[in-house]
N, C-alpha and C positions, 0 to 999 in steps of 0.2 A: 373422749380420752380419760385415762388414769391420774390422777393428781399425784403430787410428791406428798408421801408422808413424813417429812423434815417439817419442823418450825421456818417459815419462811425467812426469819433474821438469819439463822444458823448457815442457809443459803447465799443471801446476802451479804453476808461476813467475809464467806468463801469465796465469793468471786469478786470482793476487793480486797482478797489475799493473793488471788492471782495477778490481779491488776499491780498491786504492790508489788509482787515478784517478776512480776516481767514488764515494766515502767515503758520502755522504749517499742514495746511491738509494737506491731499494727493489729493482725490476726493472731489468736493464741491457740497453739492448737494442743489439748488438754488430753491425755488418756486417761480414764480412770479403770481400773484394774481391782482384782482382788485374790488370794492366792486360792479359795476354793469358791466353787458356784453358789449361789444363794447370799452372797453377803450383803447383797444390797447396791450393788453396783448401778444397775439400772437406774434404782431411784435416786442416786445421788446423782448420774446422768440428768435426768427428768427435771427434781429440782435447781441445780445449778441453770439449767437452762430457760427454767422459768424464771429464775431470779432475773439472768442477764436481761433477758427481752423484758419483762417489766420494770425493773428497777433502771437498768443503762440502755433500754432502746435497742439492745444489739442486736446484730442479726446472726444469728446462733443454726449450726448446722449438728445435728447428733448424726453422727457415723457407727451402725452400727455392725459392729465386727463380732458377736456370738453365732455360735451355732444356731442357737432356738431365735435368733432373732428377736430379742427380748423387747427393745423401742421400738420397731414397726410393730409388734404386735400390739403394745400399749397405746401406738396411735392410731392402730385399725388401719394399718398400709399393707395392701398385699405387694411382699418384696416379688414384682415382678421388673423393673425396669434395671438396667445394665449395673453391676457394682463398679466399685471407683477400681477393681481390679483391672475390668475390662475397658475401663476407661485408660488408666496407664498402657495397655498394647497400644494406642494409638490408634484404632478404628472409631472409639465412640468419643464422642464430646461428652464434656463433664456436666453441663447444664443437665444431658439425657438421662445419668443417673441421680438426679435431685427431685426429689418430691413434696412440696409444698402440705403443710397440716395443718388443720384448724387454728392451733395457736399462734397471734399475730409474732412474726419474725422469725418464727421456728422454721426449720425444714428439714429432712432426713435424706439418708441413703446408708446400702449397704456397703459395705469394705470389700468383702469376697463374697463370689457364688457358693450357696450350699455345697460342700462336699469340696470343696476348691480349697481348705485353709491354710492346711498344711505346706501346698503349691506357694500359697501367695508368702507364707511365711518365708518360705527358703528364695523367693524370689522379691523380696519387699521392697528392694530397690526401684521395681518398677511402677512402685506407687508415684513415683516423686515428682513425676508432672502432674498427676491428679490433683496433689496437696498443694501444689505451687500454683495452679489456677484457684484452686478454691479458695486461698488465703487472699485474692482478689478481690472475692465475694463476700467475706465472710466476717464480724468480729470476734466471734469466737466458733470453735470448731472441737468439739468432744467427742470421744472416742469409748463408746460403750466395748468394751474389751472381754474377751471370755478368761477365766482363772487362769494364773500361771502352771496350777497344776492338771491342768486339763488340753490345754492347748499350746501348741508353740507360736501362735500368733501373737497374741498378746505380747510377751517381750519382744518378738521380732519388730513388732510397731513402734516400742518406746524411743527408737531412734528419730524417728520420721516425727516426733512430737516435741514441743518444748517444755514440758513437765509433765510429771507422771502423780498422779493421784492415787492413793493403796487404800482400800477399805478394807475394814476390820470388822467385824462383828463380833461386841463386846463378849466375854465369856464364852467362845466358842474357837476361835482361832489360838495357837498356842505361839509363843516369842520365836521358837526355832522356825515355824513355820511361816511366818510374818519375814523374818530376815533370809531366808532361801527366797522369798519371792522379790524382796527387795534386791538382792544379787542378782537374779535373773534379767530384773530389770536396767539394773548398771551395767552389767556382762554384755548387754547386746546396745550397749552405748543410750540409756534411758538416765535421765535423772529424777528421785523421787522429790515432789515439793511439799509433799504432807503426809497425814495419815487421817483419815476422815473414821471417826469411831462410829459404829451405826448399832441401833439398838440397843442405846449402852442403858442398863437399869439404875434407876437413881433410890436405892432400897434408904429406908426411916430405920435410925439408930432403935433399938431397943429400950434405950430411957424414954422414946416418946409414947411408946405403949403404957395403957393404964389397966 
């Protein structure tokens, strides 16, 4: 399994910030999303899951909503199980969509069957029963979502979560693009908790060179 590239303390602090923002919640559902693909959403999801699992012994579920199944691949899981959207249809028990990983307390599932992302986005309320059942089983549910500029599923899922984390790659994503992503989340009923700045470069001031 691939491990997170984020320093452990950063992810622990992020998890604590989530707990502080949602102090009265049992299970917290957090969506992690970016404006563009490749900004580090899956890395943040993985690091946050590891922090919650190891520091707080939290039961964590990763919900992979990406078209490429990023986290399923990271954990070496073959996406052969039913998706949450299929559970939402009422024909499948939610336990049949979940697969355990080698990491303690971390499980994983797919949000939508490949090729049905747009359909699920337009009928996202069908996921309500699945998420309601999952809240009883986990302390933290993390949704790894596709970029707002590439799929309607990410913004559509926002209203099914408690908060949304917006990932930005330093020196890459422009402010208007970030603002548009935040608006897309809010228009769909989501609430942005904060921004995670990924791949930040700490430059050495010129006066330190000899």
